[in-house]
N, C-alpha and C positions, 0 to 999 in steps of 0.2 A: 586846666586846659585851656588854651589863649582863646581870642575871640574868633578865628576865621576859622579853628575845626569845631566849635562849638556854631556858629551860624552852617557851616557846613552839614553837622550834624542834626539842626535842626530844619532845615531844607529837607534833607532826606528824611528825617521822621516825621515832614508835613505829608510828603506825601505817601509814605507809609498809613499815616495816619487817616488819611483820604481814603485811600483802598480798602481800608478794617471798616471804614463805615460804609463802607456802600458791601462789606459783607455783613455786617451787623443789619444793615435795614431789613433784606430781603428774609435772613435767619429770625428775625425777630417778627415780621409780617406773614411768611408763609413755612418758617418751615425750612426753607433752603439755602443752598448756600449757592451763589455763581463762579465756579473755580476757573474760569473765562475773564477775570477781568485784569487780570496782567497780559491777556492779549489786546481786552480792550482799550486800554493802556497805550500800548502802542499803537493800536490801532488811532488812537486821538493825535500822538502822533505824528505818523504817518500822512494821514490827513491832514493835518494842519500844512506843515511840509508841500507835499502835492499841493496845496491850493497858494501857500503862500510864497512859495520858492518859485516852483516850476508854472504855476499859472500868474504868477503875478499878481496875485489879489493880494489887497489891503487886509492886516492883521485883523482890523477891525470888523470885517467881512466875513472873512475866513474863521474867526472863532466862535462867533452863533452858527455856522454850518455846520462844523465839526460837531458841535454838542446836539444839533439838532439831530443830524447823523448816527449820532450814539445812540439817545433817546431810543431813535428808529430800533437801532440793534440791541434794546433792551429790551422792547416789547416781543422784535422777532426771538430774541433767547427764550422768555420766557413760555411764551407761546409757542414754539417749536419743541423746543429742547427741553423743557422742565416741566410742563403743564403735563404730558402724555404721563408721564412715568408719575409725578407729582399727586396724579390725579386718581391712580391705583392705586395710592399705600406704598408706589418701589421707590428705593435709593437710587433707580438705574441713573436720574438726574445727574446724582455725583459726577459718575464716568463720561456719560452726555459733555455736560458743561467743560470736564476735562479737555475731552477729542474735539469738542468746538476748539478748545486754546488753541490745541495741534492744528490742526486745519488751518486757524485762520494764520499763526505764525508762519507756516508754510506757503499758505497762498500770496504772503507779503513776499515772504523770500523769491519766490518765484517770480514776483512782478516787480517790485522793487528794488532787489537788487541785495544782495548777503554784506556790503559792505554798511558803514556808519555814516553817514551824512551828518554836518553841522546846518543847524539851523539857524541862522543867524539872529540877531537878538543886542540893540543896546542896554540891554538888561546883565550880560554876560561877556561882554568886551573888556572892558578894563576895572578891577578893583579898586572899591573904596578903599581910603585909607585912614583906618579908626583906633586911634592907639596903639600906632603903628603893627599891625594888622588887618592884612588885604583882602577885604570881605566884597565881593559880586555880588552888587543890585538884586539879581534874581533869588541870591539866596534869602535876602532881606524879604523881598516881592511874597515866595510862595510861602515861609511862615504865615505873615498877616492874612494870603488870601486862604487859607486851608486854617486860620483862625475863624476867619469872616465866613466863610464856606459852615461850618462847626456849630458857628452861633446862632447864624442863620437857620440851621435844621432844628436846632433846637427852638427857636421863637417859633416855627411854622408849626412842630409838632407838639407843643402848649399851647398857643395862639389861636390858630386858624383849625375851624370843621373838620377839614380834610386830614388837620394831625391829629386830632381829638380822635377820628376815625380809623385811622392807622395804629393810634395806641387801644384802643380798644378791639381790636384785629386780633394785633400781637398779644392779647389779653386774655381774650376766650372768644374764638373766632364762631361760634357754634351762636353765641349768646347776641354777637355783634350782627348775625344774618340775622336775626328774631326783632331787630330795631331797625331795621330797612337798612341795612350799611350795604353795599354791593361791595364783597370781601374778595370777588374777583379781580374788579377794577383795581382794587387797592395792591393785590398782587403785584399787577402789572404794572404800576405808577411805582412800585417798593424796585424792580426791575430797573425800568428807566431812571429813577435817581440813581441805581449804583452803577449802571453803565455813564451814564452823566457826570458824574464823580469819578470815577474811572478816565476818562477821556479829558476833565480840567488837570487831572495827575498828567496825565501824559506831554499835554500842551505845557502845562509848568514845567516840567524837567527834562524835556528837548533840547531847550538853550543850553543848558546845564550838560547835561549825557549825551550830547548827540540823539540822531534817529537813527534806529537798526530793527530788524523784523525779530530781532531774538531779546531787545532790552525789556520787557514787560515779564518775562519767567520767574527772574528771583524778586522782582518787585511782589508780584502778584504770590510768593510764598512767604514772604519774608512779614507781607501785611497781614496772611492767614496768621501765621505766629503770632504778632502781635495781637489783633484781633483774641487767639484762645487766651493771650497773657492776661491781656485786659481785660475779659471776658463778655464774651459774644453779645450777651444782650446787655452790658453796659454800655453806650451811644460814649461816655466820657472817659471810661474803661477803656477803648476802643483808639481814643485819638490818644489819650495820653501816654500807653502802651507802646503806638506805632513812634512817637516823637520819644520818646526813652530808647526804643529801640536805635532811631538814627544817631541818638547822640552817641550811645554804647558803642555803636559800629562806627562812626568818627574816631573816637575815642583811641577804639585797638588799631585802628587805621593806622590813626597818627606813630602809634611805637611798635606794633608787630606786622609782620607780613599780611597779604589781604586775606589767605587763607584762612586764619585766626577769626576771620570777622565772621563766617560759617561756624566753624566749631563754637565758639562762644555763643552766637546767637542763638541756636537750634539747642544748644545743652540747657542755656536759661529758659526754654518754654519746658525742657522736659522738667527740671526743677522743679518749676512753679508749677505744672501740673499734678506733680505729686505731693505737694503742702496744698493747691488750692485747685482742685480739679478746675473748677467754674471759674477758673481767671480769679486775678487781683480786686475785680471791683463786681465780678460777678453773683450772682446769687443763686445759689439749688433753686429749680423747681417747683415747687407746691403744688401738690393735685387734691383737688378739694374732691372728695367722695360729701 
């Protein structure tokens, strides 16, 4: 595998990994999954385009505003789209989050337009020549940011009081409540983290792939596949599987028509689940009696 294919796959895999971590954190804490994360990725990219290109706002100001908007969206999704169903023990949150993603995509298509738009970035203009391979700086930045975020989340979960509370709520929600931990607030926080991760992924990938209303659909599906392959309850597994999925896609795209990416990728998902139902790094749940 040449260096340009490797870094292109690593960049795409890092996006999958960030979204997979978003699926992981809500499933771990709340037992629910936000299937509108792909749409949230798209919203992050579109908002950055609108603020940075159309409004002429500096990226240093636009990026924090997009992250705040994604955080507010996460709170709204948890409160309006997920909590009413999850509270009653229903799994209708699954369909409601899918419906929200479809609504968001079509609203953006009506307002933003159907065509793709380029987000200018100095990181995606001129490739660097490394041992004869052309590597765009954005393809180096994306994996570095992804690795930094993954390491930061691990540190926060292990070294801070809030992180330990999240782990406690994930292990036993009732016991955490008895210890005075506000589990509802932690679930909201988990959704905020997941949508912020998706927004970051959208802003990172926008200069590389352009901005469009439908850009997040396949990213969301493939990231969920990566989370399942890695193990939904394993944060390192989600990130590793995301990176592996991206590298696999890059290798396939370099040798075969693009349709083979989906065939091989989702066939791999079926094969892994047949052998390891809990994912490569997941563990079967232990029910204590």
